[in-house]
N, C-alpha and C positions, 0 to 999 in steps of 0.2 A: 321439186319431183323427182323420183329416185329413174335409176334406168329401165327397172320394172312395169313403173306407172309407166313412164313413156313408151315405151311397147307395144302393153297391154290399151291403150289411148288409141293409137294409132292401128290399132289389128281392129278397136272396136268400130274403130271410123271409116277401115277398109271393108268390112262385112258387119251387117248387123247383129247375125247371130253367133259373132263372136264374143258379144254381149257375157253368153251365156259361161267363158270361160272364168269371170267372173264369182260370178256365182257356184261355182264348180268349187274355186278354189277354198271361198267360204266353208262350201261345207264339209271338205276335206279340214280344213283347219279344226273346223268346230267336232268334228268326229274327232281327232286325234287330240284336242283339250280336254272332252269328256270322259277321253281314257287317263287323263294324267291325274296325279294324287293334286289338289290345292288344301293348303298350301303344295309349291312345287318342292321335290326331293329336298333334301340337303345333300352337299357333296358327300359327304359320309354314306350315307346313303345307299349313293350310286357309285360308291366304288364297291359297296359289297355288293352289289348286285351286279355291275360291271365282271368282279371276280368270279363269280357262280354262274357266270354266260360263257367265260370263255372255258374256266374248269369243265362246262356241259358240252364242250367241243375237241375236250382232250385238251388243251393245252396246261402252261404252268403258269398260276399267277397268284402274286402274293401283293398283300399292301405292304405300305414302309414309309419312315419318314424321311422328311430332306436331306439330310447328314445321315444316314442311315444306308440307303439302297447301295451305292458302290460296294460297300462291304460285303453287302449280301450278294450282286450279281457276282463278285469277283469270286469267292467262295463255293460257289453253288458251277462256276466256269471250271473253276481247278477240281472240283469234285466227278465234276463231269468229264475230264480230260480234254479240257477246248485246250489246243494250243497256239490258233491265231484266231484272231477278230480283225473283222473289220469296225472299226470304230473315228468318228472325226474329230477333229482336236480343234473345232472351230467352236461348238457349242458348251454353254456350261455344264449340260449334264458328259457329253462327251468328254474333256477337259477331266471331270470328276472320275469318270469310272476309269479312262487311261492312268489316275494319276493310285488307284488302289489295285493294281492287277498286280499280281507277284510278277517274279522276276520270268517264270517258267510259260507265260503266258504275252506272245508278240501281238502290241495294238499295230493295225496296220491303217496308213489312209487311205481312202479312195482318192488322187491326187493326180492321177495319171489318163490316159483314155484309155478306156476300157480294151480294146483291141492291141496294147500294149503288154497286157497284163492279163490277159483271159485266162490263157492256161492255168497261170500260176494261179488267180483266184478262184476256179472252178476245180483245181486239184488237190489245194492244202488250204482252204481258208475253210476253220470249223464253223465260225459262228460273223454274224453282222448283227450289230447294236443300230437304232434308232432312235429318235422322238418324235411319238407323236402331236399330231397337232391335236386333235381331242380323242374320243371316245364314246361309241355312244352303248349305252349302261346295257339297255334290255337284250340287245343282240352279244355283244362281247364286242364290237366291231371297233375296231383300232382306224383312226383317220388319218390318214400320213400324205405330206405335202410334201415329195421328192424333188434335193437340189442338189446343187454342183458338188456338195458336199460330202452328202447322204443321197445319191440316188436310188432309184427303184431297185436295182440292181442287190444293194444292199440287205435289202431285206427281202429279196427273187431267189436270186444263187447260194448263198452258205445254207448247209442244213440245217442249223439249228437260230432263228430269227429273236430277238432278244426287243423288245422294245419297251420304252418306258414311257407311261402315259400320267398325266397330272392328274390330280382329281377335281380341282377346280374347272378342269378341260370338259369335263365328262357332261354328257346330254340324257337325256330320258329316254328317245326314240331317235331314227331318222328324223322323222320331221323336224322336230325341235333343234339338231344338227342345222340342220338346210337355212331353216328360220333367223336361228342366235349367231351363225356365221354367216348372213347373208352370202349364200353361194353364190344368188341371182345375179348380185352387184357385182362378180368377176371373180372366177376362181381359176385357180395356178392348171398350167397348161397339163399335170400330171395328178389329178387327188386319187386318191387308191384307196379303197375300203378293202381291210382287211379281217377277216374275222377266224384265230383260230389256225395252226397248220394247215399246208396244202392238202388236201383228199378226194381222191376221185374213184366213182363204180361203174367205170365204165368198161372193167375188163371183167368178164362173170360176175359180175353186178357184186364183184367183192370189194369192202372198202379197203385204199389201199393210201398211203399215208408219203406225201413228197414226190409226187409226180410231176406236180407242175410249179414249186417251189419248196419253203421250208419243211420239212420232215415234223420241225418242234418248234414251237412257239413256244418265251418267256414270256407274260408280260409283267413290268412292276407298279403298282399305281402307286407315285409318292400323292402322299396323307397329310404333307404337312404337319401340322399338330391337329387334325381331324381325329376323333375319335374313334377310330375301327379296331376290328382284331388285328394286330400284324403277328409273323411269327418270332417264335421267340431266338 
């Protein structure tokens, strides 16, 4: 019996009306199952949907093969005038990007307490690079699981957030992500859902970007050998 089933069993035993929870869950599952394609969308299709959804919220997104994305990101960084980027040296993706960066772009690791370099981070770092745990194609949402090498600060503080997500980790919608990744069995301390650049309309109902996070978001969807449209 899973932890979820055990909890529901105790709830039903404690209060007979709690049995309605199970019926509600079944109806929610049926609702989302009816909305999805049968058979499920292929990763290539989800990658295209993810890209379109990201572009709709003013993020820059493109698909790239596994061996080509580091050079593509490095070239875009150079064109954008980025001089310093926070990127870890722990993950294979972080090491690949570091190796592709030109000498004019400095790669910085988040390897010390924030208090020791807060002024430097806020004042001199142009971009932060993260690897998403997965993505939600329907809304263009990145599922980020920050850790010691790439804490939440990396995707929140620099004005440009660059995220990499693998096409095989994409889900059709939030409901599918929740069930496929079994969030109910144990979530990380900090699971972040990020959709495009930071935006707000609090001031005079005028849309402004970068008020509470990155002003720009780039997302590269790594497709391996999938048959999707990729930049020339």
